[in-house]
C-alpha positions as CSV (number, residue, x, y, z in Angstrom):
1,M,150.9,84.3,72.5
2,K,151.4,83.9,76.2
3,S,149.2,85.9,78.6
4,I,149.2,86.0,82.4
5,A,147.2,88.0,84.9
6,Y,149.1,90.4,87.2
7,S,147.2,91.6,90.2
8,I,147.6,93.2,93.6
9,A,145.3,91.9,96.4
10,Q,142.7,94.1,98.0
11,E,144.3,93.6,101.4
12,V,147.3,95.6,100.1
13,F,145.2,98.6,99.2
14,D,143.1,98.3,102.3
15,Q,146.2,99.1,104.3
16,F,147.9,101.3,101.8
17,P,145.2,102.9,99.6
18,E,147.6,105.3,97.9
19,Y,150.1,102.7,96.9
20,V,150.8,102.5,93.1
21,R,152.9,100.1,91.1
22,G,154.1,100.7,87.6
23,V,154.8,97.6,85.5
24,V,157.2,97.9,82.6
25,L,157.1,94.9,80.2
26,A,160.1,94.4,77.8
27,V,159.8,91.6,75.2
28,G,162.5,90.3,72.9
29,V,165.3,92.0,74.8
30,N,169.0,91.2,74.1
31,N,170.5,91.4,77.6
32,Q,174.2,91.8,77.8
33,E,177.1,92.8,80.0
34,S,176.7,96.5,80.6
35,P,178.6,98.6,78.2
36,D,180.8,101.4,79.6
37,E,178.2,104.0,78.9
38,L,175.7,102.3,81.2
39,K,178.3,101.6,83.9
40,Q,179.1,105.3,83.8
41,L,175.5,106.2,84.2
42,L,175.2,103.9,87.2
43,R,178.3,105.6,88.8
44,A,176.8,109.0,88.0
45,E,173.6,108.2,89.8
46,E,175.6,106.9,92.8
47,Q,177.5,110.2,92.9
48,S,174.3,112.2,92.5
49,L,172.8,110.4,95.5
50,R,175.9,111.1,97.7
51,Q,175.7,114.8,96.8
52,R,172.0,115.2,97.7
53,L,171.8,113.0,100.8
54,N,174.1,111.7,103.6
55,I,173.9,108.5,105.5
56,D,172.9,110.2,108.8
57,A,169.7,111.7,107.1
58,L,168.8,108.6,105.1
59,V,166.0,107.3,107.3
60,E,164.5,110.7,107.5
61,H,164.2,111.1,103.7
62,E,160.5,111.1,102.8
63,C,160.9,108.2,100.3
64,I,162.8,106.0,102.7
65,A,160.7,106.9,105.7
66,A,157.6,105.9,103.8
67,W,158.8,102.3,103.4
68,R,160.0,102.2,107.0
69,E,156.6,103.2,108.2
70,A,154.9,100.8,105.9
71,Y,157.1,98.0,107.3
72,R,156.2,99.0,110.8
73,Q,152.5,98.8,110.0
74,L,153.0,95.3,108.7
75,G,154.9,94.2,111.9
76,I,158.3,94.1,110.2
77,K,161.2,95.8,111.9
78,P,162.6,98.2,109.3
79,S,166.1,98.1,110.9
80,E,166.2,94.3,110.6
81,Y,164.5,93.9,107.1
82,R,165.3,97.0,105.0
83,S,163.4,97.7,101.9
84,S,165.5,97.2,98.8
85,I,165.8,100.9,98.1
86,E,167.0,101.7,101.7
87,A,169.6,98.8,101.5
88,M,170.8,100.1,98.1
89,A,171.0,103.7,99.2
90,R,172.8,102.8,102.4
91,R,175.5,100.9,100.6
92,V,176.1,103.8,98.2
93,L,176.1,106.5,100.9
94,R,178.7,104.5,102.8
95,G,181.0,104.9,99.7
96,G,180.4,101.5,98.1
97,E,179.7,100.9,94.4
98,L,176.9,98.7,93.2
99,P,178.3,95.8,91.2
100,S,177.5,95.8,87.5
101,I,175.5,92.6,87.0
102,N,174.1,93.0,83.5
103,A,172.4,95.6,81.5
104,L,168.8,95.0,82.6
105,V,169.8,94.7,86.3
106,D,171.9,97.9,86.1
107,I,169.1,99.8,84.4
108,G,166.8,98.9,87.4
109,N,169.5,100.1,89.8
110,V,169.9,103.4,87.9
111,L,166.2,104.1,88.2
112,S,166.1,103.1,91.8
113,L,168.9,105.5,92.8
114,R,167.6,108.3,90.6
115,H,164.0,108.2,92.0
116,L,164.7,106.6,95.4
117,M,162.0,103.9,94.7
118,P,162.2,100.1,94.5
119,A,162.6,99.1,90.8
120,G,163.0,95.4,90.7
121,G,163.0,93.3,87.6
122,H,161.6,89.7,87.2
123,A,162.5,87.5,84.2
124,L,159.2,86.1,82.8
125,D,160.9,83.4,80.6
126,Q,160.2,80.7,83.2
127,V,156.9,82.1,84.6
128,Q,154.0,79.8,83.8
129,T,151.0,81.1,85.8
130,D,149.5,84.4,87.1
131,I,151.4,86.6,89.4
132,C,150.2,88.6,92.4
133,L,151.3,90.8,95.2
134,R,149.3,89.5,98.2
135,P,149.4,88.4,101.8
136,A,151.1,85.0,102.3
137,N,149.3,82.0,103.8
138,G,152.7,80.8,105.1
139,Q,152.9,77.7,103.0
140,E,154.5,79.2,99.9
141,E,158.1,78.4,99.0
142,F,160.9,80.9,98.7
143,I,164.5,80.2,97.7
144,P,166.4,83.4,98.1
145,F,169.0,84.7,95.7
146,G,172.3,83.1,96.3
147,S,170.9,80.2,98.3
148,E,169.5,76.7,97.8
149,E,167.7,76.7,101.2
150,K,163.9,76.7,101.0
151,E,162.0,79.1,103.2
152,H,158.4,79.9,104.0
153,P,157.1,83.4,104.4
154,D,155.3,84.6,107.5
155,L,151.6,84.4,107.6
156,G,150.2,87.7,106.3
157,E,153.5,88.9,105.0
158,F,153.2,90.7,101.7
159,I,154.8,88.6,98.9
160,F,155.0,88.8,95.2
161,A,154.3,85.3,94.0
162,E,153.6,83.0,91.0
163,G,151.1,80.7,92.6
164,D,152.9,79.3,95.6
165,I,156.3,80.2,94.4
166,V,157.5,83.4,96.1
167,L,159.3,85.8,93.8
168,T,159.9,88.5,96.4
169,R,159.5,88.5,100.2
170,R,158.4,91.3,102.4
171,W,157.0,93.4,99.6
172,S,160.3,94.9,98.4
173,W,162.9,93.1,100.5
174,R,164.5,90.1,98.8
175,Q,164.2,88.4,95.5
176,A,164.1,84.7,94.7
177,N,166.3,82.7,92.4
178,H,163.2,81.8,90.4
179,S,162.9,85.0,88.4
180,L,166.5,86.3,88.3
181,T,167.5,88.5,85.4
182,L,170.2,86.6,83.5
183,L,172.0,87.2,80.2
184,D,169.7,84.8,78.4
185,T,166.5,86.7,79.7
186,R,164.3,87.6,76.8
187,V,161.2,88.8,78.6
188,I,161.2,90.8,81.7
189,E,158.9,93.0,83.8
190,F,160.0,95.7,86.1
191,N,158.0,96.8,89.2
192,L,158.2,100.5,90.1
193,D,156.8,100.9,93.6
194,G,155.3,104.1,94.8
195,L,154.2,105.0,98.3
196,P,153.4,108.7,99.0
197,P,155.2,111.1,98.4
198,I,155.8,109.1,95.2
199,G,152.6,109.0,93.2
200,K,151.2,108.3,89.7
201,N,153.1,111.1,87.9
202,D,156.5,110.0,89.4
203,I,155.8,106.4,88.4
204,E,154.9,107.5,84.9
205,K,158.1,109.5,84.6
206,A,160.3,106.6,85.9
207,A,158.5,104.1,83.5
208,E,159.2,106.3,80.5
209,E,162.8,106.6,81.5
210,M,163.1,102.9,82.0
211,M,161.6,102.1,78.6
212,D,164.1,104.5,77.0
213,L,167.0,102.8,78.7
214,V,165.9,99.3,77.9
215,K,165.4,100.1,74.3
216,K,168.8,101.9,74.1
217,F,170.8,99.2,75.7
218,C,168.8,96.0,75.2
219,G,166.4,96.6,72.3
220,G,163.1,94.8,72.2
221,E,159.5,96.1,72.5
222,T,158.5,97.9,75.7
223,S,155.2,99.0,77.2
224,W,154.0,99.9,80.7
225,Q,150.8,99.8,82.8
226,M,149.9,101.1,86.2
227,I,148.2,99.1,89.0
228,N,146.5,101.0,91.8
229,R,143.4,100.7,94.0
230,Q,141.1,101.7,91.1
231,Q,142.8,99.1,88.7
232,P,144.2,96.3,90.8
233,S,144.7,93.8,87.9
234,I,146.2,93.9,84.4
235,R,147.3,91.4,81.8
236,L,150.8,90.9,80.5
237,A,151.0,89.3,77.0
238,W,153.9,88.5,74.7
239,D,154.8,86.2,71.8
């Protein structure tokens, strides 16, 4: 049995006391190229987003505006470093299609578009130690997806990290190579991020939907937990 602690630092809740994160754990999954049914579901969510929102109103939408304001509070220019959900929505509203990567990645994208919340997945197969969302000390190492160049986060920047290995920079901006979801991924955790107006009930709904989709398309055993100011730490365990 493998077990790791998963926590969010007090500094995060000091600045954003209503922030909540749902953590969906899937163990023993059989990841695959997305079947047509899942690809069609992704296209349907893209079309749904285009019908209910347009590109000119994107930054004013309450879910997108919440992340832009949070970035401003952290000293991050939201027009220069867009949250993952804003970048994704912007691409879709400009008429683009999200590429089908694999079933687990596509499921995360389906939920992101449906609820306009960041829903990033991290493969845990290679993770060895505890993981934490916390301010950076600036010495951690980050190798962004699609690159071999090593970077260091800014001092105080919110990072999701395994020890000194950065898994995601700027809270919900860009993911590292270290925990990419691949076809041979067997253990994965998804982070469902909620800033008001998204709250506990919305996170719970999205987590239930995610578990249903993972079980349908990838099998395995799924569970979920919530991290918030009242419960800033959980444990993830799997065989």
